[in-house]
GUTORGU-763222 format. One record per residue (C-alpha): residue number from 1; x, y, z. Coordinates in steps of 0.1 Angstrom, whole numbers, padded with zeros to 4 digits. Example, Ala and Ser with C-alpha at 12.3 -4.5 7.8 and 13.67 -1.06 7.14 Angstrom:
// residues 2
+-----+-------+-------+-------+
|   n |     u |     v |     w |
+-----+-------+-------+-------+
|   1 |  0123 | -0045 |  0078 |
|   2 |  0137 | -0011 |  0071 |
+-----+-------+-------+-------+
***
This chain:
// residues 395
+-----+-------+-------+-------+
|   n |     u |     v |     w |
+-----+-------+-------+-------+
|   1 |  0302 | -0071 | -0024 |
|   2 |  0321 | -0090 |  0006 |
|   3 |  0317 | -0119 |  0025 |
|   4 |  0303 | -0154 |  0024 |
|   5 |  0281 | -0157 | -0008 |
|   6 |  0246 | -0175 | -0001 |
|   7 |  0230 | -0196 | -0027 |
|   8 |  0198 | -0173 | -0031 |
|   9 |  0201 | -0140 | -0033 |
|  10 |  0175 | -0112 | -0041 |
|  11 |  0184 | -0076 | -0063 |
|  12 |  0155 | -0050 | -0054 |
|  13 |  0146 | -0017 | -0069 |
|  14 |  0118 |  0007 | -0056 |
|  15 |  0110 |  0039 | -0047 |
|  16 |  0086 |  0029 | -0018 |
|  17 |  0110 |  0043 |  0016 |
|  18 |  0076 |  0055 |  0034 |
|  19 |  0042 |  0039 |  0045 |
|  20 |  0028 |  0009 |  0038 |
|  21 |  0047 | -0003 |  0010 |
|  22 |  0080 |  0006 |  0028 |
|  23 |  0066 | -0015 |  0057 |
|  24 |  0059 | -0043 |  0035 |
|  25 |  0095 | -0046 |  0024 |
|  26 |  0109 | -0045 |  0055 |
|  27 |  0085 | -0075 |  0065 |
|  28 |  0100 | -0089 |  0032 |
|  29 |  0136 | -0083 |  0036 |
|  30 |  0138 | -0095 |  0074 |
|  31 |  0117 | -0129 |  0064 |
|  32 |  0143 | -0135 |  0035 |
|  33 |  0173 | -0129 |  0057 |
|  34 |  0159 | -0158 |  0081 |
|  35 |  0157 | -0181 |  0053 |
|  36 |  0192 | -0177 |  0046 |
|  37 |  0187 | -0151 |  0012 |
|  38 |  0210 | -0124 |  0007 |
|  39 |  0192 | -0089 | -0007 |
|  40 |  0206 | -0062 | -0025 |
|  41 |  0183 | -0030 | -0021 |
|  42 |  0183 |  0001 | -0044 |
|  43 |  0163 |  0026 | -0033 |
|  44 |  0166 |  0064 | -0023 |
|  45 |  0188 |  0076 |  0004 |
|  46 |  0168 |  0079 |  0036 |
|  47 |  0176 |  0071 |  0072 |
|  48 |  0155 |  0042 |  0077 |
|  49 |  0172 |  0026 |  0043 |
|  50 |  0207 |  0028 |  0060 |
|  51 |  0191 |  0019 |  0093 |
|  52 |  0176 | -0017 |  0080 |
|  53 |  0210 | -0020 |  0061 |
|  54 |  0227 | -0017 |  0096 |
|  55 |  0202 | -0039 |  0112 |
|  56 |  0195 | -0066 |  0093 |
|  57 |  0233 | -0085 |  0078 |
|  58 |  0217 | -0103 |  0051 |
|  59 |  0209 | -0069 |  0033 |
|  60 |  0230 | -0047 |  0016 |
|  61 |  0218 | -0013 |  0007 |
|  62 |  0227 |  0008 | -0023 |
|  63 |  0213 |  0044 | -0013 |
|  64 |  0211 |  0069 | -0044 |
|  65 |  0219 |  0104 | -0034 |
|  66 |  0190 |  0123 | -0052 |
|  67 |  0171 |  0155 | -0032 |
|  68 |  0134 |  0145 | -0025 |
|  69 |  0123 |  0175 | -0046 |
|  70 |  0140 |  0156 | -0080 |
|  71 |  0127 |  0121 | -0071 |
|  72 |  0104 |  0105 | -0099 |
|  73 |  0109 |  0070 | -0116 |
|  74 |  0128 |  0086 | -0143 |
|  75 |  0151 |  0094 | -0122 |
|  76 |  0151 |  0063 | -0100 |
|  77 |  0158 |  0045 | -0132 |
|  78 |  0188 |  0071 | -0145 |
|  79 |  0202 |  0069 | -0113 |
|  80 |  0199 |  0033 | -0104 |
|  81 |  0207 |  0019 | -0141 |
|  82 |  0246 |  0016 | -0133 |
|  83 |  0241 |  0001 | -0098 |
|  84 |  0216 | -0023 | -0110 |
|  85 |  0238 | -0034 | -0142 |
|  86 |  0270 | -0037 | -0116 |
|  87 |  0248 | -0065 | -0095 |
|  88 |  0238 | -0086 | -0125 |
|  89 |  0247 | -0121 | -0113 |
|  90 |  0269 | -0122 | -0146 |
|  91 |  0294 | -0097 | -0134 |
|  92 |  0291 | -0108 | -0097 |
|  93 |  0296 | -0142 | -0095 |
|  94 |  0270 | -0150 | -0078 |
|  95 |  0256 | -0187 | -0082 |
|  96 |  0222 | -0205 | -0070 |
|  97 |  0189 | -0185 | -0072 |
|  98 |  0192 | -0150 | -0084 |
|  99 |  0161 | -0130 | -0086 |
| 100 |  0161 | -0094 | -0097 |
| 101 |  0126 | -0071 | -0092 |
| 102 |  0107 | -0041 | -0089 |
| 103 |  0086 | -0041 | -0056 |
| 104 |  0059 | -0015 | -0060 |
| 105 |  0047 |  0009 | -0092 |
| 106 |  0070 |  0016 | -0119 |
| 107 |  0102 |  0019 | -0096 |
| 108 |  0118 | -0011 | -0116 |
| 109 |  0123 |  0006 | -0150 |
| 110 |  0159 |  0007 | -0139 |
| 111 |  0157 | -0033 | -0131 |
| 112 |  0158 | -0035 | -0171 |
| 113 |  0194 | -0028 | -0172 |
| 114 |  0197 | -0055 | -0149 |
| 115 |  0181 | -0075 | -0168 |
| 116 |  0202 | -0073 | -0197 |
| 117 |  0232 | -0079 | -0181 |
| 118 |  0220 | -0109 | -0160 |
| 119 |  0228 | -0144 | -0176 |
| 120 |  0192 | -0164 | -0159 |
| 121 |  0156 | -0151 | -0169 |
| 122 |  0144 | -0143 | -0133 |
| 123 |  0133 | -0106 | -0130 |
| 124 |  0100 | -0102 | -0113 |
| 125 |  0077 | -0071 | -0111 |
| 126 |  0056 | -0068 | -0078 |
| 127 |  0027 | -0045 | -0087 |
| 128 | -0008 | -0036 | -0075 |
| 129 | -0027 | -0034 | -0108 |
| 130 | -0039 |  0002 | -0102 |
| 131 | -0007 |  0023 | -0105 |
| 132 | -0020 |  0040 | -0139 |
| 133 | -0049 |  0044 | -0124 |
| 134 | -0037 |  0058 | -0093 |
| 135 | -0016 |  0083 | -0116 |
| 136 | -0045 |  0095 | -0132 |
| 137 | -0066 |  0100 | -0104 |
| 138 | -0035 |  0123 | -0087 |
| 139 | -0038 |  0141 | -0122 |
| 140 | -0074 |  0147 | -0123 |
| 141 | -0084 |  0184 | -0122 |
| 142 | -0048 |  0195 | -0133 |
| 143 | -0041 |  0208 | -0171 |
| 144 | -0045 |  0188 | -0198 |
| 145 | -0010 |  0186 | -0212 |
| 146 |  0003 |  0177 | -0175 |
| 147 | -0023 |  0147 | -0175 |
| 148 | -0012 |  0135 | -0207 |
| 149 |  0024 |  0137 | -0207 |
| 150 |  0021 |  0117 | -0171 |
| 151 |  0002 |  0092 | -0181 |
| 152 |  0024 |  0088 | -0213 |
| 153 |  0056 |  0086 | -0187 |
| 154 |  0039 |  0061 | -0167 |
| 155 |  0029 |  0040 | -0195 |
| 156 |  0061 |  0037 | -0211 |
| 157 |  0078 |  0031 | -0181 |
| 158 |  0054 |  0002 | -0169 |
| 159 |  0054 | -0012 | -0205 |
| 160 |  0095 | -0017 | -0208 |
| 161 |  0090 | -0030 | -0171 |
| 162 |  0064 | -0054 | -0178 |
| 163 |  0083 | -0065 | -0210 |
| 164 |  0115 | -0074 | -0195 |
| 165 |  0100 | -0091 | -0166 |
| 166 |  0098 | -0130 | -0166 |
| 167 |  0071 | -0131 | -0137 |
| 168 |  0044 | -0105 | -0128 |
| 169 |  0033 | -0108 | -0086 |
| 170 | -0001 | -0086 | -0079 |
| 171 | -0021 | -0085 | -0048 |
| 172 | -0052 | -0097 | -0061 |
| 173 | -0063 | -0117 | -0093 |
| 174 | -0080 | -0086 | -0108 |
| 175 | -0054 | -0068 | -0106 |
| 176 | -0034 | -0093 | -0130 |
| 177 | -0065 | -0086 | -0152 |
| 178 | -0062 | -0047 | -0151 |
| 179 | -0024 | -0053 | -0163 |
| 180 | -0035 | -0078 | -0193 |
| 181 | -0061 | -0052 | -0205 |
| 182 | -0038 | -0022 | -0202 |
| 183 | -0008 | -0035 | -0211 |
| 184 | -0016 | -0069 | -0234 |
| 185 |  0011 | -0091 | -0242 |
| 186 |  0041 | -0069 | -0225 |
| 187 |  0027 | -0087 | -0193 |
| 188 |  0045 | -0119 | -0186 |
| 189 |  0028 | -0152 | -0189 |
| 190 |  0040 | -0166 | -0154 |
| 191 |  0020 | -0151 | -0126 |
| 192 |  0013 | -0150 | -0092 |
| 193 | -0014 | -0138 | -0067 |
| 194 |  0003 | -0126 | -0033 |
| 195 | -0023 | -0110 | -0013 |
| 196 | -0014 | -0090 |  0018 |
| 197 | -0017 | -0105 |  0054 |
| 198 | -0033 | -0090 |  0086 |
| 199 | -0006 | -0108 |  0109 |
| 200 |  0026 | -0083 |  0094 |
| 201 |  0050 | -0080 |  0122 |
| 202 |  0042 | -0045 |  0122 |
| 203 |  0003 | -0045 |  0125 |
| 204 |  0011 | -0072 |  0151 |
| 205 |  0033 | -0048 |  0173 |
| 206 |  0007 | -0021 |  0169 |
| 207 | -0017 | -0046 |  0182 |
| 208 |  0000 | -0055 |  0208 |
| 209 |  0004 | -0018 |  0222 |
| 210 | -0032 | -0015 |  0219 |
| 211 | -0039 | -0043 |  0243 |
| 212 | -0012 | -0030 |  0268 |
| 213 | -0020 |  0007 |  0261 |
| 214 | -0058 |  0003 |  0252 |
| 215 | -0077 |  0026 |  0227 |
| 216 | -0069 |  0067 |  0225 |
| 217 | -0099 |  0082 |  0246 |
| 218 | -0119 |  0103 |  0221 |
| 219 | -0126 |  0140 |  0238 |
| 220 | -0164 |  0150 |  0249 |
| 221 | -0192 |  0132 |  0245 |
| 222 | -0197 |  0100 |  0230 |
| 223 | -0217 |  0100 |  0196 |
| 224 | -0238 |  0072 |  0190 |
| 225 | -0216 |  0061 |  0159 |
| 226 | -0176 |  0073 |  0161 |
| 227 | -0163 |  0067 |  0127 |
| 228 | -0123 |  0066 |  0123 |
| 229 | -0103 |  0074 |  0089 |
| 230 | -0067 |  0067 |  0089 |
| 231 | -0042 |  0073 |  0058 |
| 232 | -0024 |  0101 |  0036 |
| 233 | -0045 |  0130 |  0035 |
| 234 | -0050 |  0126 | -0004 |
| 235 | -0083 |  0146 | -0022 |
| 236 | -0092 |  0122 | -0047 |
| 237 | -0071 |  0089 | -0043 |
| 238 | -0081 |  0081 | -0007 |
| 239 | -0118 |  0096 | -0011 |
| 240 | -0115 |  0126 |  0010 |
| 241 | -0138 |  0148 | -0009 |
| 242 | -0165 |  0122 | -0011 |
| 243 | -0159 |  0117 |  0030 |
| 244 | -0165 |  0151 |  0035 |
| 245 | -0192 |  0153 |  0015 |
| 246 | -0209 |  0124 |  0030 |
| 247 | -0204 |  0140 |  0067 |
| 248 | -0222 |  0175 |  0052 |
| 249 | -0250 |  0150 |  0043 |
| 250 | -0252 |  0134 |  0082 |
| 251 | -0251 |  0169 |  0097 |
| 252 | -0285 |  0159 |  0116 |
| 253 | -0272 |  0128 |  0125 |
| 254 | -0252 |  0116 |  0159 |
| 255 | -0222 |  0108 |  0140 |
| 256 | -0182 |  0121 |  0145 |
| 257 | -0151 |  0114 |  0121 |
| 258 | -0118 |  0111 |  0130 |
| 259 | -0092 |  0116 |  0107 |
| 260 | -0054 |  0108 |  0114 |
| 261 | -0028 |  0109 |  0089 |
| 262 | -0010 |  0135 |  0066 |
| 263 | -0001 |  0144 |  0033 |
| 264 |  0000 |  0169 |  0003 |
| 265 | -0039 |  0180 |  0008 |
| 266 | -0037 |  0180 |  0045 |
| 267 | -0043 |  0220 |  0039 |
| 268 | -0073 |  0211 |  0016 |
| 269 | -0088 |  0190 |  0039 |
| 270 | -0086 |  0215 |  0067 |
| 271 | -0099 |  0243 |  0050 |
| 272 | -0130 |  0227 |  0035 |
| 273 | -0142 |  0215 |  0068 |
| 274 | -0135 |  0247 |  0082 |
| 275 | -0155 |  0262 |  0049 |
| 276 | -0183 |  0236 |  0053 |
| 277 | -0187 |  0246 |  0092 |
| 278 | -0181 |  0207 |  0098 |
| 279 | -0157 |  0213 |  0127 |
| 280 | -0178 |  0197 |  0155 |
| 281 | -0183 |  0164 |  0135 |
| 282 | -0152 |  0164 |  0118 |
| 283 | -0115 |  0159 |  0140 |
| 284 | -0084 |  0166 |  0120 |
| 285 | -0058 |  0146 |  0142 |
| 286 | -0026 |  0145 |  0122 |
| 287 | -0003 |  0117 |  0119 |
| 288 | -0005 |  0092 |  0149 |
| 289 |  0022 |  0071 |  0163 |
| 290 |  0000 |  0042 |  0163 |
| 291 | -0034 |  0049 |  0143 |
| 292 | -0047 |  0014 |  0155 |
| 293 | -0052 |  0031 |  0190 |
| 294 | -0078 |  0053 |  0170 |
| 295 | -0092 |  0026 |  0152 |
| 296 | -0101 |  0006 |  0186 |
| 297 | -0113 |  0033 |  0201 |
| 298 | -0141 |  0039 |  0171 |
| 299 | -0170 |  0021 |  0161 |
| 300 | -0165 |  0018 |  0124 |
| 301 | -0135 |  0027 |  0102 |
| 302 | -0141 |  0038 |  0066 |
| 303 | -0121 |  0033 |  0033 |
| 304 | -0137 |  0056 |  0008 |
| 305 | -0106 |  0052 | -0019 |
| 306 | -0110 |  0053 | -0056 |
| 307 | -0080 |  0034 | -0059 |
| 308 | -0058 |  0013 | -0038 |
| 309 | -0041 | -0021 | -0040 |
| 310 | -0046 | -0041 | -0011 |
| 311 | -0048 | -0014 |  0020 |
| 312 | -0029 | -0018 |  0050 |
| 313 | -0052 |  0003 |  0068 |
| 314 | -0084 | -0022 |  0063 |
| 315 | -0060 | -0048 |  0074 |
| 316 | -0052 | -0031 |  0106 |
| 317 | -0088 | -0023 |  0114 |
| 318 | -0095 | -0063 |  0110 |
| 319 | -0068 | -0068 |  0133 |
| 320 | -0082 | -0046 |  0162 |
| 321 | -0117 | -0062 |  0152 |
| 322 | -0132 | -0033 |  0139 |
| 323 | -0158 | -0031 |  0112 |
| 324 | -0148 | -0016 |  0082 |
| 325 | -0170 |  0003 |  0054 |
| 326 | -0150 |  0008 |  0020 |
| 327 | -0154 |  0016 | -0016 |
| 328 | -0162 | -0010 | -0040 |
| 329 | -0130 | -0014 | -0057 |
| 330 | -0105 | -0046 | -0064 |
| 331 | -0081 | -0044 | -0032 |
| 332 | -0111 | -0034 | -0006 |
| 333 | -0134 | -0059 | -0021 |
| 334 | -0107 | -0086 | -0014 |
| 335 | -0104 | -0082 |  0017 |
| 336 | -0141 | -0075 |  0032 |
| 337 | -0171 | -0104 |  0034 |
| 338 | -0203 | -0088 |  0020 |
| 339 | -0215 | -0061 | -0005 |
| 340 | -0232 | -0046 |  0026 |
| 341 | -0196 | -0036 |  0034 |
| 342 | -0188 | -0018 |  0006 |
| 343 | -0201 |  0014 | -0014 |
| 344 | -0194 |  0028 | -0050 |
| 345 | -0161 |  0050 | -0051 |
| 346 | -0170 |  0085 | -0053 |
| 347 | -0206 |  0085 | -0040 |
| 348 | -0210 |  0106 | -0012 |
| 349 | -0250 |  0098 | -0009 |
| 350 | -0242 |  0059 | -0008 |
| 351 | -0215 |  0063 |  0019 |
| 352 | -0243 |  0087 |  0038 |
| 353 | -0267 |  0064 |  0034 |
| 354 | -0250 |  0034 |  0049 |
| 355 | -0235 |  0054 |  0077 |
| 356 | -0267 |  0065 |  0087 |
| 357 | -0281 |  0032 |  0088 |
| 358 | -0255 |  0021 |  0112 |
| 359 | -0266 |  0050 |  0136 |
| 360 | -0284 |  0031 |  0169 |
| 361 | -0283 | -0001 |  0152 |
| 362 | -0261 | -0017 |  0174 |
| 363 | -0271 | -0052 |  0164 |
| 364 | -0260 | -0043 |  0132 |
| 365 | -0232 | -0030 |  0139 |
| 366 | -0223 | -0062 |  0163 |
| 367 | -0233 | -0085 |  0127 |
| 368 | -0206 | -0064 |  0108 |
| 369 | -0179 | -0068 |  0136 |
| 370 | -0181 | -0105 |  0140 |
| 371 | -0183 | -0108 |  0102 |
| 372 | -0149 | -0086 |  0098 |
| 373 | -0135 | -0108 |  0130 |
| 374 | -0139 | -0137 |  0109 |
| 375 | -0125 | -0129 |  0079 |
| 376 | -0093 | -0116 |  0096 |
| 377 | -0086 | -0149 |  0108 |
| 378 | -0086 | -0158 |  0072 |
| 379 | -0061 | -0136 |  0064 |
| 380 | -0032 | -0148 |  0089 |
| 381 | -0002 | -0164 |  0069 |
| 382 |  0032 | -0158 |  0064 |
| 383 |  0035 | -0132 |  0037 |
| 384 |  0074 | -0134 |  0032 |
| 385 |  0072 | -0173 |  0034 |
| 386 |  0047 | -0175 |  0006 |
| 387 |  0066 | -0146 | -0014 |
| 388 |  0100 | -0172 | -0014 |
| 389 |  0077 | -0202 | -0021 |
| 390 |  0065 | -0181 | -0055 |
| 391 |  0100 | -0173 | -0063 |
| 392 |  0115 | -0208 | -0059 |
| 393 |  0086 | -0223 | -0077 |
| 394 |  0095 | -0203 | -0106 |
| 395 |  0133 | -0204 | -0106 |
+-----+-------+-------+-------+
***
């Protein structure tokens, strides 16, 4: 590393180079630079990663040249180990506050090399507490050997990373409890909760565009209830099987669903819509540059996921003043105000029943909207600033 040494430094390792986790990471690194921290980012070689390093003078990126098809947490640990070991403060001569950490999932397995080479006990893991459950959900329906092997690899990687960590950050208190149940004494004794905020920079930029350009125009006659789903098209993780089954149960209701996003199960979603004859009531929009414009056009946003951290899609809906009906799981429950805004994950009948209740009930929908707007106000805070406060308090 060249140039002037700053007193505060962060070394981060992550697989998150897209989606909400990447945007959170950009928010963090931008906030750290504005506060005089210097950061080293070790992750996959992607154009947006290099662009971030070019844009932020306080961030040095260490891109790992691994083809997308070969990327997984074990490959990340192998490819990053040497880089992270060289970045340890004992070898770089860095002074002041030096933290190393993993951002999202078991990405920081390679950070154990950094930890062994570092003189100070300052390694953190930032986890959602749902990583193992998400791994199980993704593997559901596959061969027994594949499910077992993926879970074993995931558990060992997480156990190793947690054992090496001095501080655990989670997005909800329940996430920390989940990790304690799974990994027991390997979980660090020092723990802190850092929820997501509704006024993140990219959410505010998208919301400003909605105010400038307005919501998207929904085609045809407006239904009594227009519903938006935004997210990666992952069949079980995001609860798309549940959502489409609910749509079938609502054939006789004046309801339309608008699905925005892309993902590994996009083809399966499209085939299921066609096979069920739902083309009139379920629109597949593909990825959208600003999905908040769709949310603003809808009456309701649904988040039927089986596994989530603290989902950005719920925060984005709250940011544009739209009510959300979500699964009753820790991350979503932490954002919404009231059990009537929640349904059991995977329960298509309960989801359809709750949606049917809203059809034509403008007063009830208005009540939900006001409650969600009030909740949004409570979720406005300086996220990067709070991250820094946690690190400094534990230094």
